[in-house]
SEZARO-454152 format. One record per residue (C-alpha): chain; x, y, z; residue number from 1. Coordinates in pm, whole numbers, plus 50000, padded with zeros to 5 digits. Each point is the difference from the previous one (the first is absolute). Example, Ala and Ser with C-alpha at 12.3 -4.5 7.8 and 13.67 -1.06 7.14 Angstrom:
<recs>
<mol=A; X=51230; Y=49550; Z=50780; seq=1>
<mol=A; X=50137; Y=50344; Z=49934; seq=2>
</recs>
This chain:
<recs>
<mol=A; X=83523; Y=63176; Z=47678; seq=1>
<mol=A; X=49921; Y=50154; Z=49661; seq=2>
<mol=A; X=50230; Y=50293; Z=50085; seq=3>
<mol=A; X=50290; Y=49768; Z=50079; seq=4>
<mol=A; X=49952; Y=49815; Z=49670; seq=5>
<mol=A; X=50009; Y=50326; Z=49807; seq=6>
<mol=A; X=50321; Y=50108; Z=50176; seq=7>
<mol=A; X=50156; Y=49657; Z=49934; seq=8>
<mol=A; X=49898; Y=50034; Z=49633; seq=9>
<mol=A; X=50148; Y=50350; Z=49969; seq=10>
<mol=A; X=50337; Y=49877; Z=50126; seq=11>
<mol=A; X=49993; Y=49682; Z=49794; seq=12>
<mol=A; X=49920; Y=50190; Z=49681; seq=13>
<mol=A; X=50231; Y=50294; Z=50065; seq=14>
<mol=A; X=50312; Y=49828; Z=50138; seq=15>
<mol=A; X=49944; Y=49628; Z=49944; seq=16>
<mol=A; X=50010; Y=49906; Z=50368; seq=17>
<mol=A; X=49718; Y=49785; Z=50136; seq=18>
<mol=A; X=49995; Y=50106; Z=50365; seq=19>
<mol=A; X=49731; Y=49738; Z=50070; seq=20>
<mol=A; X=50260; Y=49731; Z=49931; seq=21>
<mol=A; X=50312; Y=50195; Z=50095; seq=22>
<mol=A; X=49889; Y=50076; Z=50358; seq=23>
<mol=A; X=50358; Y=50036; Z=50119; seq=24>
<mol=A; X=50036; Y=50313; Z=49782; seq=25>
<mol=A; X=49700; Y=50187; Z=50138; seq=26>
<mol=A; X=50202; Y=50193; Z=50260; seq=27>
<mol=A; X=50304; Y=50059; Z=49782; seq=28>
<mol=A; X=50071; Y=50357; Z=49890; seq=29>
<mol=A; X=49884; Y=50025; Z=49639; seq=30>
<mol=A; X=50291; Y=50228; Z=49910; seq=31>
<mol=A; X=50244; Y=49796; Z=50211; seq=32>
<mol=A; X=50275; Y=49757; Z=49910; seq=33>
<mol=A; X=49778; Y=49691; Z=49987; seq=34>
<mol=A; X=49709; Y=50112; Z=49779; seq=35>
<mol=A; X=50185; Y=50285; Z=49824; seq=36>
<mol=A; X=49687; Y=50160; Z=49858; seq=37>
<mol=A; X=50080; Y=50302; Z=49782; seq=38>
<mol=A; X=49859; Y=50321; Z=50158; seq=39>
<mol=A; X=49797; Y=50061; Z=49684; seq=40>
<mol=A; X=49810; Y=49675; Z=50059; seq=41>
<mol=A; X=49915; Y=50101; Z=50356; seq=42>
<mol=A; X=49852; Y=50321; Z=49862; seq=43>
<mol=A; X=49802; Y=49797; Z=49746; seq=44>
<mol=A; X=49868; Y=49778; Z=50282; seq=45>
<mol=A; X=49892; Y=50315; Z=50184; seq=46>
<mol=A; X=49814; Y=50118; Z=49690; seq=47>
<mol=A; X=49845; Y=49654; Z=49941; seq=48>
<mol=A; X=49868; Y=49997; Z=50357; seq=49>
<mol=A; X=49840; Y=50340; Z=49952; seq=50>
<mol=A; X=49851; Y=49907; Z=49663; seq=51>
<mol=A; X=49889; Y=49640; Z=50063; seq=52>
<mol=A; X=49891; Y=50032; Z=50363; seq=53>
<mol=A; X=49912; Y=50368; Z=50017; seq=54>
<mol=A; X=50221; Y=50035; Z=50308; seq=55>
<mol=A; X=50203; Y=50312; Z=50061; seq=56>
<mol=A; X=50312; Y=49918; Z=50197; seq=57>
<mol=A; X=50037; Y=50263; Z=50273; seq=58>
<mol=A; X=50303; Y=50224; Z=49963; seq=59>
<mol=A; X=50099; Y=49924; Z=50361; seq=60>
<mol=A; X=50051; Y=49632; Z=49908; seq=61>
<mol=A; X=50242; Y=50099; Z=49724; seq=62>
<mol=A; X=50184; Y=50249; Z=50222; seq=63>
<mol=A; X=50036; Y=49741; Z=50278; seq=64>
<mol=A; X=50143; Y=49762; Z=49736; seq=65>
<mol=A; X=49724; Y=49746; Z=50065; seq=66>
<mol=A; X=49930; Y=49938; Z=49630; seq=67>
<mol=A; X=50296; Y=49762; Z=49992; seq=68>
<mol=A; X=49890; Y=49636; Z=50036; seq=69>
<mol=A; X=49711; Y=49795; Z=49865; seq=70>
<mol=A; X=49851; Y=49957; Z=50349; seq=71>
<mol=A; X=50024; Y=50372; Z=50076; seq=72>
<mol=A; X=49835; Y=50091; Z=49671; seq=73>
<mol=A; X=49721; Y=49748; Z=50059; seq=74>
<mol=A; X=49945; Y=50145; Z=50349; seq=75>
<mol=A; X=49987; Y=50355; Z=49861; seq=76>
<mol=A; X=49747; Y=49895; Z=49736; seq=77>
<mol=A; X=49778; Y=49825; Z=50256; seq=78>
<mol=A; X=50010; Y=50300; Z=50234; seq=79>
<mol=A; X=49905; Y=50243; Z=49724; seq=80>
<mol=A; X=49742; Y=49810; Z=49799; seq=81>
</recs>
């Protein structure tokens, strides 16, 4: 549960979206038409996850384009903690 809170906090601080309250956005593409996150911010989230949680996101997840929604990123973090 602590891990989830930290991921929620990273997103809230970095992009101003509270995915705890905005559950309907959790499976939306972060770079897509609804959320419209700038690519730079997704990179910053990647770096925040590495720094705050000490998790290295596997290259295969990036290459498979899985680092694209809040839920996918949370799953990746949990699998690699």
